[in-house]
N, C-alpha and C positions, 0 to 999 in steps of 0.2 A: 466770622460765623460761617459754618459750613451748612449749606442748604441740602435738604434731602430730595432725591428724585421721587417721582410718583407722588407729587404733592402739588396742591394749589394753595397759594398764600393770599390771605385776605388782608390787604394792607390799608390801614387808616392814614389818611392824609389831612393836612390843615384845613380848617373851615374858613380861614381868612388870613391869619398871620402865618407866614411861611416858617417862622422860627419855631412853630409848635410841632413840627414833624420830629419823629424820634430818630435816633441814630440807627436803631435796628431797621426801621422802615427804609431809610436811605440805603443801607447795606443790602437788604433784600431786593430792592428795586434795581440796584446796580448789578446784582448777580442773576437777575431774571433774564431769560431768553426772550420772553414775550410779556408785555403788560397789557392787560385788558382794561379798557376805560370807556366811560360813557361818551365823552366828547374828546376826540384826539387833539383838537386844537387847544382846548382848555387844559388838558393834562400836559400838553407839550410845554406850556409855560412853566408849570411846576418842575418838570424834569430838566428843562434847560437851566433853571435857576440853580439846581444842584448838579449840573453837568452830567446828567444821566442820559446816555444815548442808547436807547433800546427800541426794538420793534414794537409799535403800538398796534393793538387790534381793537377795532371798534366793537363794543359790547354794550348794548342798551336794551330797553324793554321792547323795542320794535324788531330786533333781530336776534334776541337771545336764543330762541328756539332753533334757528338755523345754525347758529354758531356753536351750540353745545357739542355736537358730535366731532367737529373739527378740533375744538379745545381738548376734549378728552383724548383724541388721537395724538395731539402734540405732547400731552403729558405722558401717555403710554410710550412714546418714543424717547422718553428721558429728558424732555425739555422742562425747564423750570418756568412756571407761569405765575404771575401775580394778578390780582384783581384789585383795582382802585375805583372809587367813585369820583364824581366832580369835586366833592368835599366831604370830609369827615369819615365815619366808619361805614364801609360798604354793607349792603343788604338792609340797612335801617331806612326804610322808605326809598330804597334804591334797588336796581336789578341785581340778580345774583343767586336768588334762592333756587331757581331751577338748576343752575350749574352746580351748586353745592350739593344738592340732593343727588344729582347724577354722579358726582364724585363719590359720595357715600355708597351708592349702589355698586360702583365699580372698584370699591376698596382703595380709593385714592385718598391720601391724607389731606385734610383741610386744616391749614395752619393759620391761626389768627395772629396778626401783628397789630396789637392794640395801639390806640392813640386818641386823637381828639374826636369828640362827639358833641354836636350842639345840644343834644338831649341832656347829657350829664352837665355840660357847661352852664346851661340856663338854670337847671335844677340847683346847682351848687350855690348860686347867688340869689335864689328865690326867697329863702328864709322859711319855706314851707316844709311840712313833714316829709321825710325822705322815703316813705312808703308811697310809691307813685305808679301810675299807669301811663304808658306811652301808646298813643293811638296812631300818630303819623298824620298824613293829610286827610282832612275831613271831606265828606262828600260835597259836591258843588251844587246839587239840586236841593231845593228846600225840603221836599217830602223826605228824601233819604236822610238829609241832615237832621231833621226833626226826630226821625226814628232812632238814629244813632245817639243823639244828645239826651233824649228822654231816658234811654237806658243808662248811659254814662253818668248822668246827673244823680242817679241813685247811689253810685259808688262813693264811699267816704274818702278814698285816697286822693292825693294830688294827682293832676292829670296834665299831660303834655301833648300839644298838637303842633303841626306844621301848617301854615297857611300862606298863600301868596299875599304879599303886602298890598297889592292892588285891591284885594277883596276884604281888607280888614274891617271896614264898616259894615259889610254884609254879615260877617261872622259875629261881630260884636253884638248886634241885635239879638242873635240867638243865644249868645253867652249870657246876656242880661236876663233872658227869659228862663234859661235852664240852670244857671249857676248863681242865682241871686243870693247875695250875702257872702259869697266866697271871694277871697282876695285874687288879684290878677297881676301877672307879670308878662309884659310883652318885650321880648328881646330882639333887637334889630342890629344887623351887621356885627354879629358876635366876633370878637377878636380883631376887628378891623379898626381903622383910624376913627371912623364915625360910629363906633359901637355906642348904642343907646338902649337904656332901659326905661320903660314906662310902667309905673307901679300905681296901684290903687288898693285902698283898704277894702273896698267892695267893688265888684264888677258893675254894680248899679251906678257907681259914681263916675265911671269913665265916660268921657265925651267922645263923640264920633270925630274922626280926624278930618280937618278941613283941607289940609294939604295932602296930596297923593304920596304915599310911601312907595319905595321901590324894593325889589328883592324878595327874600323869603323870610318870614317871621317865625320865631319859636314862641309859642304861647304856653304859659304855665298857670294852671288854675289850682288854688290852694285846696287843702283837705276840707271836707265838709264838717262843719261844726255840729256836734251831737248835743241836742238840747237835753238837759237833765230835768226830768219831771220832778216837780216839788211835791213832797209828800203832804197830802191833805189829811192831816192826823185825825181830825174830828170825823171825817167821812170814813176812814179806815176803821176807827174804833167802833163806830156804830155798826158797821158791817160785821166786824169780828164778834161783837157781843150777840148779834143776831144768829150767826152761823154756829158759834160755840155751844149754843143751846141744843143744837141738833147733831152737830158733826164733831169729829175728832180735830185735834190741833192741826194735823197735817192736811186734812181735807178742807179745813177752814182757810189755811194759807193758799191752797191750790184754787179754791173758789174765788178768793179775792184777786189772785194774780190773773185770772181769766179776763177781768175787766179793767185791771190796773196795770200799767206798764212801769213798774217800780221794782226796786231791789228786793229779791226774795228774802235775804237775811234780815233786812230792815222790818219787813212785814212779819216774819217769824218771831223776832224779838218782841214786837209790840203785841202780837197775839198771845205769846207765851206769858207776858206780863199780866195781861187781862185774865188769862186762864188761872194763873197762880193766885191772883187777887180775888178770883171768883166774882169779878165785878161785871156779871152779866145775867 
């Protein structure tokens, strides 16, 4: 594969099992002049495993502003640069957005090299509806957390969060409060030897962990069940008879729907039947 100059390659790496790296990712890393990474010591283990010997540049949230101009300069000089994170797909709750936007501003191609993501990996085994929202790391402070979850709990989609394993019990208390009745999946050490999934039919049923967990957890909350309102036929019939004495069929339906959260077609059919029978 021939790499193009004036490009930044966003390369996905394994989240645990090194066999999950793609052939394309290995090829791109081998042909890169520089590899940007969060922790050079951590990334060196991955590169050594695949016998990739390239210059590593430390690039993380604490130095990215300082590094951006130097990186752009390297690319403009015709160097091939790749960006990797400690694990998974870069920029998803990892640094890189600032650099990507700077590349776009400078007409530098940003090329994705897809691969593993804990987000998709956890979602694929959840059994939940695949219309989902990914939030990333939740706030650490209670007030901020309450504000975020009070909004997210109104969404009907499945939702995915990252949380430090050490804080699992802290966050579970808030999940119970805001996601009551919804299913829960906790994914621990995805793709690794001790990969574990904790599942509950309802977040209300999960117990706090007695033993301390380590690492980073991927949490998946199921979609929100929508309660179907049962049609109180007698109540609707009485309202329809009352309104049809004064109003048209359309206005009668509209008036009933102002106070009843039920299917419009169902109400229309019922009102039409009453009108045709002149039973009012």
